[in-house]
Each structure stands twice: as C-alpha cells, then as structure tokens.
N, C-alpha and C positions, 0 to 999 in steps of 0.2 A: 141282624147283620152278621156275617160270619166273623169270628176273631182269627188274628194272624196264625194260631197254632191250628184253627180249622181249615184255612186255605192251605197250610202246608201239607195237610194230610191229604189233599187232592192235587196237589203239585208234584213235580217230579220227585222220585225216591233216589237218592244218591248212595253207590256203593263205595266201599273203600276201595276198588279197583279202578273207579272213575277218579276218584281225587289222586290215586298214584299217577294214573294216566296223565292227569293235567299237570301235576309237578314235573314228570318227566318231560313234559313238552315246554313249560313256561317257567320253571324255577330257574333263575339266572346264574346261580352258582354251578349247575351242571354244564350250562354252555361255557363258562369259565374253564371248567375242568377240561373239557375237550380241546378248547382252545389252548391250554397248557400242555396237552399232548402234541397237538399241531405244532407248538412252537419248540418242543423237545425235539420232534423229528427234524424240524430246519435246522436246528443246532447240529444234530447229527450228522445231516448231509453237509452242511457248510465245513465242519471239523475234518472230512475227509476228502475235501476239495484240493487238488494239487495247486500249488501256487501258479499265479499268473506269470508269463513270461514279461520282460522289458524289451521294447523294440525301439530303437532311436537312430539318430543321426549324430555323426561326429566329424570334427573337421580339425586339423592341425597344421603347424607352420603357415598360419594365414598372414601373408606378409601383405603391408598396405600398398607398399611400393610395386611388387609384381606378385600377386595374388595367383597368377594362373601359372606361374613358373615353379613354384616352391610349395604350393597347398596340398594337403592330403585330404580326401573328402571320403565318407565312407557311412554305412549302415552297418547295425550290429543287433544281435539279439542275446539277451541275458536270460538265465534260466537258473533259479535255486532248486536242487532236488534234496527233499528232505530224506535222511537217512535214519536208521535204527528203529524204522516201522513207527515214526512218529504219527503218520495220517492213520495208521489202522489203531493204533492204541488211542489216539483221540476219538476215533468212531466209537470204540468201546466205552470209553466215559460216556459220551452221550447216548449211546444206547442204553447204558444202566440208568441214566438220566431219565430217559423217555419210560424203562419200567417203572421207576418210582413214581413219574407223573401218571402212568396209567393206575398204579395201585392207589395213588392219593385221589385220581378220579371216581375208582371204584368206592374209596371209603366214602367220598362226598355223596354219590349216588344212595348209598345206604343211609348216610345220614340224613339226606332228603326223606327217602323213604319212611325211615324209623320217626321222624318229626312228624309226617303226615299221619303216621299210624297212631302214634302217641295222641295226637290231636284229635283224630277221629275217635278214639276210645273217650276222650276228655268231652268231645261234642255227643257221642252216645250217651255218657253217662250224664251230660246236662240236658239231654233230651228226656232221659228217665225221670232226672229230679224235677223237670218242669211238669211232668205228665203227674207226677205224685203231689208237686204242690197246688197244681191245678185242681186236682180231685180233692184235696184237703181244703183248699179256698171254696169249692162248690158244697160240701158237705157242711163247712162253717157257716156258708150263708143259709144253707137250709136250716141248719140247727137254730141260727138267730131267729128265722122267721117262725119256726115252730115255738120257740120259747116265747115270742112275742104273741103269738096266738093264745098260749098257756096262760101267759100273764094276764091278757085280756079278760080271759074267763075265770081268772082266780086260782088256777092251777099251778102257777109257777112265781116264786118270789122276784122281787126287784132285783136282789143281789145276783141270783142265778142269772136273770136276763142281762144284766151288765157284763157279769163275766163271760157269757157266751158272746155277746157282741164284741167284746174287746178281743176273745179268741178269734173271732172271725176278721177283726181288722189285722191281726197278727198274722192270719194265714194270707191275707191280701199282701201284706208288706213282702212276706217270703216268697209269694209268687213273683213279685215285681224283681224281687233279688235274683230269682231263678232265671227269669227271663233277661235280665242284665248280664247274667252268668253266660248264658249261653249265647248271647250276642257278641260277647268278648271273645269266647271260643272261636265263633265262626269267623271273626275278624282275623285271628291268627292264622286260624286254617286257610283263608282266602290269601293271605300274604305268602304263606308258604307254598302254596300250588301256583303262584304267579297270578292270581285273579283276585285282586284287591276288591273288585266289586261283587264277589261271591255273596249270594244271600243266604240266610239259614233255610234248610231244606230237611225234609224228613230223611234219616239215615236209615238205610236197611242194615240190619244186623241185631245180635241180640248179646248182652253183655254175659248172659249165663251160658252161652255156646260153650261145650267141653273145651277144655284148654289142652288135655292130654298131659301125659307125665314129663317130668323135667328132671334129667340126671345132672348132679353137679360136676363129677369128674369128667363125663363124656363132654359137658359142655366148655370145661377147661381145656381138654385137649384139642377140641374143634376150634377154640378161640386162637390158642397159641399157633395152631397149625395154620387156619384159613383166614385169620383177621387180615383186612386190607391194610390195617395200620402196621401190623407185624410185617407183611409183605413189602410195603413201603419204607420200613425200616431196615428189612434185609436188602432191599434194592439199593438204599444209601450206603450199605457197607460196601456191597459190590463196586458201587460208583467210587466210593473212595478207595478201594484197592486198585481200580482203573485209573484214577488220578496218580497214585503213587507210581505206577508202571509208567504213565506217561512223564511224569517229572524225572524218573530215573532217566528215561530216553532222552532226555534234553540235554544230557552231558554229551551225546553223540553229535559232533559237528555236522552241518548240513554240507553238501557239495555244490560249489559256486562254479558254473559253466558260462563262458562268454565267447562267443564269435562273431565275426563279421567280414564284409567285403568292402574294400575301398579302391579310390583312383589315386595314384600317387603322380602329381605333376612335377616332380623332381626330375632333373636331366641328369642322366649318366655320363660320366666322363669320357667313357671308353668308347661309346659310339654315339654320343650326342642325341641319345633318344631319352624320352620320358620312361620312368619306371612302369608307369601304367598300373595295371589291375593288381591287386594284392589282397591276402586273406590274414585275417587275425583271429588267434583262439587264446582264451585265458580259462585255466582251471584252477581252484583252490579250494581250502576249507578253512573254517576258524580253528585256530589251535586253542583248545580249553585248558589255558594255563591259570589264568586269574579268575575265571569264573566257571564251576562246576555244578550250577544249580544245587549246592549243597542246602541253601536256605528254602529254596521251593522244594525240595525232598523232605526237609524236616517239617514245613508245613503240610505236607501231603501225610507223613506219618501221623502227626499230631490229628489230622482230621480222621484218618482211618479209625484212631484210637478213640475218637470221640463219637464215630458213628456206631462202632461195636458198643461202647457204654452206653450208647442211646438205644440199642436195640434191647440191651439188657433192662434199663430202666423201664423202656415201655412194657417189657414181659412181666415185670414185678408190679408195675401199675394195674396191668390188666387182670393178673392174679388178686390184687387187693379190690379192685372194682368189682370183679365177679363174686367175690365173698360178700361183700356189701349189697349187691343187687340179690344175690341169692338169699341172704337173710331177710331183705323186703319182700322177697317171693315168698317165701316160707312164711312169714308174718301174714301177708296177705291172704294167702291160701287158706291158713288155719282159722282166721277170722272170717273168711267167706263160708266156710264149713260150718262154724258155729253158728253164725246168722242163718243160713240157709236151713240147717236141720232142728236148731233149738229156739233161737232168739225170736225170729219172724214168726215162725208158725204158733209160739205160746203168745206172743203179742197179739196175733190176729185172732186166737182163740178167746183171749180175754175180752178184746173189743167186742167180739160176736156175741160173747155171753152178757156183757153189760148191756148191748143194745137190745138183745132178746128180753132181759129183765125189765128193760125201761119200758117197751112196748106192753108188757104185761103189768107196768105200773109197779115193778118190784125193786126199781133202782131208779135213783134221780139221774137227770141228764147231765148233770157235772160229772158224776161217775163215769159217764158213757164218754164224756168229752176228754178226760183223763186219758182213758183207755184208747181213744182214737188218737190223741196226740202221741202217747207211746208208740202205737203202731206206725204211724208214719214217720216218727222220729227214728226208730229201728229201720224201716224201709229204706229211708235216706242214708242211714250209715253202712247199710248193706249194699246199695248202690254205690256208694264212693268206695267201699271194700272191693266190688267187682271191677270198678275203673282201675283202682290200683294194682289188681292182679293182673289185668289183661295188658297194662302199661309195663309191668314188670317183666311179663313174658316177652314183650317185644324187644324189651332191652336185652334181655338174656339170649334169644333165639338170634338176633341179628347184632352179634359181636360188640354190644354195649356201645353202639355209635348212637348215642343221642345228642341233641341240641347241636348247634352249629348248622341247621340246614339252610340259612341264610347268610352265613359268615363267608367271607371272602376267600376263595381257594388259595392256599399258600402254594407258592412255586416251589418245584423240585430243584435241588441243586444249589440251595444257598450256601451249604458248606463247599468249601474248595471253590467258591465263584470266582476269585482271584486267578487261581489256575486253569480252571475251564474257561476264563475270559481271555487269559493269554494264549490259549491254543486256538481260539477262534480267530484272534487277531494273527497270530502266527501264520495261518492261512492265507491272509490278504495282504499282509506286511512284508512278507519275506521277499517278494520281488523288489519293494522299495529299499531294502536293506543295502544293494549294491550301490546304491548311489554314493554311499560313504567309504566305499572301498576304493 
C-alpha cells in the first residue's frame, strides 16, 4: 500500500506562484486593505461636498383673533458658503490620507507575499528533511535486518545488533518528527493563503537554486526610497501638513446667506389694502473674536511634528533591521558554502569508504552506522542552512516586510482624527448652524 509521501509524488505539484495567487485571491487582510482605500476615497469626496441648503416656512404676527388680517407667511432658503478654500483644503487632507491608505495596502500585500514565500521555503525545507529522514529510516531498517541475519549465523555480536536496532527506532522517531513538522508548516501555509483545508503536496523548486549576489548599500538605498512603509510615513507627513493648512483656514468665517418670499396680510392705512408679496434677504458672517481655532492649529502643528519624527524613526528602524538581516544573510551564505564544498562531500566520502570496507569485511557495521549518522546529520544541517539563506533573501529583497500576513490592516489617518472628523462634519452640519442664528 503506498505511503502518504508516495501518494504525494503522483499528486499535483504546487509552485510558489500558485501559492501567491491563492493568497492574493483569498487572504482577508488584502480585502481589508482595498476596503480601506475605498473608505479613504469616500472621505475625500465627502470632505469636498458643498453644504446642503435649508428650505423652510416661516410665519409672523400670527394673531389668534384675526389671523388673516395681521399674519405674514413665507418660505425661505438659507445657505452657508465656506470661505478661505476650506473645501479644497479638506479634499487635500483626505487625498493624502488616501495616498497613505494605498501605501499601507501595498505594504500589506508585500507582507502577505513575503509570508507565503517564507512559509514556502519552510515547507520546501521540511520536504527535503522528510526525504532525508525517510532515507535514513529505510537504511536503518535494512541495517537492522542485515545485522539480525549476521547474528543468526554468528557473524555479529548481540551488542552490535541491539545498537543497530536502537538506531533504527531512533530513525523512525525522527521520521515521525519530520512528518509532524511538515504538517505544521502546511497548516500555517494554508491559513496564510486563505485555504485552511490545504493539504501537503509536492512542491516545485530547489533550495539550492542560485540566489544571486546581494549588495547591502544598494539594498539600503532601495529600502529607504521604495519601501511601502516609508511611502506610507511620507504620505502621513503630507497629510499632517494638509491638516494644519485646513486648521488655519478655519479662522476665516463662512458667509451666511438667507433669502425668502412672503405674503403680508397687514393692511396699509393709506389705501386700505394689504401689503401683499414681499421679499427678504439676510447676509452675515461669524466674527472670529473669541474663537480663532488656536487650539486646533496647535494640535495640527503637534501632529505634523509627530508625523515627521515618525518618518525619521521608521528610517532608523529600517537601517537597523537591514543591518541585522544582512548579518543573518552573510552567516547563512557562509554556512551554506562551507557545507556545500567541504562538510557534506567529506561526510559522504567517509560514509562510502566505511561502507565499502564493510562490504569487504574490513570494517564493522557500527563504524558504517556512525558514518551514516554523521552524513545525514550534516545533510540535515545543510538543508536548514539553505532554508535560512533563502528566507533571509526574501526578507532583504522585499523591504524587510516579514510577519503580519494575517494581522488586521491599520487604518490611515489615526493622527489628526479629531481635526479630520471635524472637517467631515462641517460639510454636513454647516446648514444646521443657522438654526441658532
């Protein structure tokens, strides 16, 4: 009966591109990021909307004894006209917020892709380790059978047989551990690509594929120039500047205009006729005596300073993270080179020599067993070093955006939320202010 690994050999082979496509389609954080952009666009449109007019009825001099003789009835239209370019400045604030949301969405997309790539190399490494453990378990079982036959004919000692049987059991335990590790990686991978029911499959790819050269200074320049995190912070600075410009414009009063048409039932003494139709108009502005929005301006200035310092902080963090990641990359690169050119070839040569001597009855099987164990141990370490190298390259080449592939996407515009909220409300509440005039 075929094993799970053998069934996977004949099943579908998944490529990294397949997993990336699945994540792009099903990872919920990417949909959140796109919704954040739409929300930012909605706030931008709303901020530039002209205030609604107020239309109503009014009645004056309503006498209960002679309502039709002294009363005055009419309709009016009232409009607040924002001055000082408030609507345009409000639009610019939320346009910058949309830019920030777009940069954050791009950062999240890169995080998701990087998380998929890291898990892909984890799964590829686990696949290779499972193959190594499977081969070692098979060879150990064969060795146990051979030693048992040799013991039965008197050509092997009982301690040698017990030692080899123990080694075979240990190999089986390590095989089970490798299987469990692979299952765990695939569960994480399935969650990241939005397909939790994803089953382990054969992965296309090779850990030893040429990774190419990597220059630290060039990577730093690219990181500080093109990183989505940096672009989001820069958009945050521009948004804070737009908020400050909008806060300063708040000191300019809005124009209030009200006009109406009425019918006056009051009788003129000169000709004993009703006054009849008449028009009304009111024009006014708020006088900024007590409130010149000094507090709002102070808040906006502080938020601008916070945004500028945040950009500086992020750039310093990226420099530090790049230095740490590059150190890990160099360590992995050197380790891989040592294993590839020296450690693994020598361990394989020693094993093959002991195995040849054993076949010629010039060496005992325990010596072969020790060499075999050493070979598989260094091959396991080599596979782990290759996995680490490929993961470090993913981090370095893709703006150090690792982790957070399933974290909720933060909303842009958290700084200055009260000022921006005021701007949104002012577009819809301005017409209602006239009720208090």
